[in-house]
C-alpha positions in Angstrom: 146.1 32.6 209.4 144.9 29.3 208.7 142.5 27.7 211.2 142.9 24.4 212.1 140.6 21.5 213.7 142.7 19.6 216.7 141.3 16.1 218.0 142.4 14.1 220.0 141.8 10.1 220.0 140.1 8.7 223.5 143.1 6.6 223.7 144.9 10.2 224.2 142.1 11.6 226.5 142.8 8.4 228.8 146.5 8.8 228.9 145.7 12.7 230.1 143.5 11.8 232.5 145.6 9.2 233.7 149.4 11.2 233.7 149.5 14.2 235.8 153.4 14.3 235.9 153.5 13.9 231.9 150.0 15.7 231.1 151.4 18.5 229.0 153.7 16.2 227.0 150.8 13.9 226.0 148.9 16.7 225.1 150.9 18.7 223.3 152.6 16.1 221.1 149.4 14.7 219.0 148.4 18.5 218.9 152.1 19.5 217.3 152.1 16.7 215.0 148.5 17.0 213.5 149.8 21.2 213.3 152.8 20.5 211.5 151.0 17.5 209.1 148.4 20.4 208.0 151.4 23.0 207.7 152.9 20.5 205.6 149.6 19.7 203.2 149.1 23.6 203.2 152.7 24.4 201.9 153.0 21.4 199.3 149.4 22.0 198.4 148.5 17.8 198.3 147.1 15.5 200.6 149.3 13.0 202.7 150.6 9.7 200.2 148.8 11.3 197.5 
């Protein structure tokens, strides 16, 4: 199984802290986007826009 490092920008962290009702969605969306992008890169064996 591959390991991926997930990063969140300051804007996402600020939104997460300010959104109690929507916090899970704010956190999950960028994480899933990064995981999917890493899987596509791994599958295609090319970097984005290459």
